C-alpha positions as CSV (number, residue, x, y, z in Angstrom):
1,M,0.0,0.0,0.0
2,D,1.4,3.4,-1.0
3,L,-0.1,6.1,1.1
4,K,0.1,9.9,0.7
5,E,1.6,11.6,3.9
6,E,-1.5,13.6,4.6
7,V,-3.7,10.6,4.4
8,A,-1.3,8.6,6.5
9,V,-1.4,11.2,9.3
10,E,-5.2,11.0,9.4
11,L,-5.2,7.2,9.3
12,L,-2.7,7.0,12.1
13,K,-4.9,9.2,14.2
14,S,-8.0,7.2,13.5
15,T,-6.4,3.8,14.1
16,K,-6.3,4.4,17.9
17,K,-10.1,4.8,18.3
18,N,-11.0,2.2,15.6
19,S,-8.5,-0.5,16.6
20,L,-7.0,-1.1,13.1
21,P,-3.4,-2.4,13.7
22,K,-2.6,-3.3,10.1
23,L,-3.6,0.2,8.9
24,K,-1.6,1.8,11.7
25,I,1.5,-0.2,10.5
26,E,1.1,1.1,7.0
27,A,0.5,4.6,8.1
28,E,3.6,4.6,10.2
29,K,5.7,3.1,7.4
30,C,4.6,5.9,5.0
31,L,5.4,8.6,7.5
32,A,8.7,7.1,8.4
33,K,9.7,6.7,4.8
34,N,8.9,10.3,4.1
35,L,10.5,11.7,7.2
36,T,12.7,14.8,6.9
37,V,14.4,17.1,9.3
38,E,11.8,19.8,8.4
39,K,9.0,17.5,9.5
40,I,10.7,15.9,12.4
41,L,9.0,17.9,15.2
42,D,5.5,17.3,13.9
43,R,6.2,13.6,13.4
44,A,7.8,13.3,16.8
45,K,4.6,14.8,18.4
46,L,2.4,12.6,16.4
47,A,4.4,9.5,17.3
48,V,4.0,10.2,21.0
49,E,0.4,11.2,20.8
50,E,-0.6,8.1,18.8
51,N,1.8,5.7,20.6
52,A,3.4,5.0,17.2
53,E,6.6,3.2,18.2
54,D,7.9,2.5,14.7
55,L,7.4,6.2,13.8
56,E,9.1,7.2,17.0
57,T,12.0,4.9,16.2
58,A,12.3,6.5,12.7
59,V,12.3,10.0,14.4
60,V,15.0,9.0,16.8
61,K,17.2,7.5,14.1
62,L,16.9,10.6,11.9
63,M,17.6,12.9,14.9
64,V,20.8,11.0,15.7
65,K,21.9,10.9,12.1
66,E,21.1,14.6,11.5
67,M,21.7,16.0,15.0
68,D,23.5,19.2,13.9
69,E,20.8,20.1,11.4
70,V,18.0,19.2,13.9
71,N,19.7,21.5,16.5
72,R,19.8,24.4,14.1
73,I,16.1,24.1,13.2
74,H,14.4,23.1,16.4
75,E,14.9,23.7,20.1
76,L,15.4,20.5,22.1
77,N,12.6,21.4,24.6
78,H,10.0,20.9,21.9
79,F,10.6,17.2,21.8
80,S,9.1,14.7,24.2
81,N,11.3,13.3,27.0
82,S,10.9,9.8,25.7
83,I,12.3,10.8,22.3
84,L,15.1,12.9,23.7
85,Y,16.0,10.2,26.1
86,R,16.4,7.6,23.3
87,V,18.4,10.0,21.1
88,C,20.8,11.0,23.9
89,K,21.0,7.5,25.3
90,I,22.5,6.3,22.0
91,G,25.4,8.6,22.5
92,V,26.1,7.6,26.2
93,I,25.3,3.9,26.4
94,G,27.2,2.5,29.3
95,K,28.9,5.8,30.2
96,I,26.6,6.9,33.0
97,S,23.8,5.5,35.1
98,D,20.1,5.9,34.0
99,D,19.4,8.1,37.0
100,A,22.4,10.4,36.2
101,F,21.4,10.5,32.6
102,T,17.7,11.4,33.4
103,S,18.9,14.2,35.7
104,H,21.2,15.5,32.9
105,L,18.4,15.4,30.4
106,E,16.1,17.4,32.6
107,K,18.8,20.0,33.0
108,I,19.2,20.3,29.2
109,K,15.5,20.7,28.8
110,M,15.3,23.5,31.4
111,K,17.8,25.7,29.4
């Protein structure tokens, strides 16, 4: 199934209330495939709101890959804690404890 992005957004939103798991998967695939840095904040919010784990993973991967560009376009405090946590954790795996990392993340978001 090849969906248009606008349709995929609406389908993803409707799958939660209508319990349509296969359609949710297709919508997430479409949105992940067409993800760009310019769309990353909107897609991150959508992923969190709709509990779209595959889309959230695509957002995290793109944020890590394009971190410098993401930082120039968006302020970090606009992203959800769960997404920021996953992005930053990739860079510090095994270097600090989860509690220390969470504390550090909160300090970053307060700036």
